[in-house]
N, C-alpha and C positions, 0 to 999 in steps of 0.2 A: 923480296920486294923489288919493284921495278922503277922507283924514282918518278920520273916525269912521264911515264907511260900514260896513254889515254885511258880514261876511266873504263873499268868493267861495268860499274854501276854508278849512275849519278841521279840523285834525288834532289828536286828543286822545289822549294817552297810548298811542301806537302801539308795538306790539312785534311783532317778526318774527324767526323763526329759520329757518336752512337746516340741518336735522338738529341737530347739537350746536353749530352756529355761530350766535351771536346777532348778527343784523344791525341790529336796531333795538331800543332799550331805553327805552320811555316817551317817545317823541318827540311834542311838541306844537308847533304853529305856526299862524299865521294868514296868509292872503293876502286883501287887500281888493280890491274891483273897481278896475281901472285901475292896479294896482301891478305893478312888477317886484320880486319877492322872490327873492333869490339864496341858494343853499346852497353853502357852501364847506367844505373840510375835506380831510384827506389821503385817499389811495386806501384803500378798505376801510372808510371811515367810515360807510357806509350811505346815502349820498346817492342813488345810483341805485336802491337797494332801496326808498327812500321814494317816489320817483317811480313806480316800478312798482306799489307798493301803492296809492297814490292812484289810479292809472289802472286799477286792477282786475285787474292781471296777477298779483298775489300776494295771498293771504289772510292778514290779520294774525292773530296769536294773541290779541291783546288790543288794545283801543282802538277808536276810532271815526274815520271820515272823513265830514265833512259838506261838501256842495257846494251852493251857493246855498240854504242853509238846510235841506237834506234829508240824512239819513244815507244814504250810498251804499256803504259797505264791504259786499262780498258781492254787489253788483249785477254783471251781465255787462258785459264791456268794450263791446259794441256799444251797450248802452243809454247808457253814459256818453258814447260818441262822438256818438250822436244828440243828446245833451243839451249838446254843445259842449265836452267835455273831450278834448283831443287831445294825445297824446304823440309827440314826435319823439325816438326812442331814440338812445342812444349808438351810433355806428357807422352812423347814417343809415338803414339798413334799406330802402333803395330796392330795388325789384324789378328786379334787374340785367338780366334777359332781356327786359324790356319797355321800350318807348320812353319818352322823356320825356313825350310826349303821353299815353300809356297810364297812366303813373304818376299824372299829374295827374287824369285822369278817375277813376281808382280812389280818389283822395282824396275825391271827392264821392259815393262809392257810397251813403251813407246819406241823401242828399238827394233830394227829390221835387219841387223847385221848378224854375223855368225860368231861373234866374240862373247856371247853371253855366258857360256859355260866357263870360259877361261876367266872372265871377270868374277864369276861366282867363286872359283877356286882362289882367286886373289883375296876376295873378301874373307873367306874362311881361313886363309893363312894369316890375315891381319887380326882376325878375332877367333883364335882357336876354340874357345868354348862353344861357338856356334857350330863348328864342325862336328862336335860330339852330340849335338842336339838337333840335327837336321830334320828328323822325323817328329820332333816334339812340338806341341802347340805353343805359339808365342805367349799365350796367356799364362802358361805355367813356368815361364822363365823368371829369373830374378830381375830386379830393377836394372842392375848393371848389364845383364845379358840382353834385356829388352832395348837398352840404349845402344848397345853394340849392333843389334839387329836393325834398329831404326837408321843408324848411320850406314850400315852395310847395305840396306835396301836402297838408300839414297845413292850410294856409290855405284850401284848396278845401272843407274841411268847415265853414268859418265858425266857428272856435273862439271860445268865450267865455273859456276858460282853456287856455293853451298851456303844456305841460310840455316843457321843452327840456333834454336831457341831453347835456352836453359838446358844444355846437355848434361850438366852435373847435378841437376835437381834431384834431391832425395837419395843420392848415391853415397856409399861408404868412401872414406878418404882414399883408400888404395885404388878403388875403381875410378874415382875422380882423377887421380894422377894419370891413370892409364888412358882415360878419355882425352885429357888435355894433351898427352903425348901423341895420341893418334891425330888430333887436330893439327898439331905442329908438323907431323909427318906429311899430312895431306897438303899443307901449304908448301912444304919443300918439294912435293911432287907436282906442283903447278896448279893445284886447286885454289881458287880465290874464295875467301870465307868472310861472311858477315855474321858475327857472333853476338848473341844476346846472352848475358850471363850474370847471375847474382854473385858468384864467387869473383868479386872484383879484382882481388889481388892476383889470382892465377890468370885471369883473363887479360889483365893489363900487362902482366909479365910476358905473355905470349904474343900480344898484339903488336902489329907494326904501327898502327894508329888507333885512336879511340875517340869516342864522343860520349859526353854525359848528357842524358836526357832528364829533365824534370818538368812535370806537368805539361808534357807534350811538346816541349821545346828543347833545342840544343842550347846548353848553357856553357859548355866547355868542349874543346877539342884539342888534340895534340898528339905528339909522338911519345911523350914521356909523362903521362898523367900520374904515374906512381909518385913522381917527385912533387906534384902540386899539393900544397898544404890543404887546399879546400877539398880535394879528392880524398886525401889521407884522413882528414877529420870526419868526412861524411861516410866513407865506405870502407876504411881500412882500420878502424879502431874498435 
């Protein structure tokens, strides 16, 4: 964590609706370089909508998104990917009919450098099960292996800011521990992470800071929400 460093990401007064349904209501937050910032809250609180809006997949009605000091709301998704903002969506979204190898190659589609092969090797070292399944179609992998592939594919783009949406969803406890360990390692290697996660205890243990969203609004924020009795009562019992 970098203390008083300028924000990697700053969201200001963000509002978003789907028809008559208000998903976000004046959300503001900061993510500094080198941090893991976690968003927790009940289903339907707006966490995934916030990630999708930051990543350029949704257009906000109001508010601003600033990335590395530049306002980016309204920019095309591909431009944000080229600039190092990568979303790993809920449900993994691997290309099921393509092989592990092909999924990883597609993760680097915006790159024009000669380091792609070396980065692929690093991903396979990080996730050994993928190395054993390079020629296997993604749709035939287990849930844990698909999550490894989704994160590995994101790493192929060399992210500066990694947006992770429910990475532990539907996974066995042993795999969940492995995924959270990987997230911590990525932070230690300099990747900034904004994490949405239903497993509030593990997410809050890992995070440098956290925000609680309810009905589209930030209701709590802090560096040690595990100690907050309201959080413990709502999400840890």
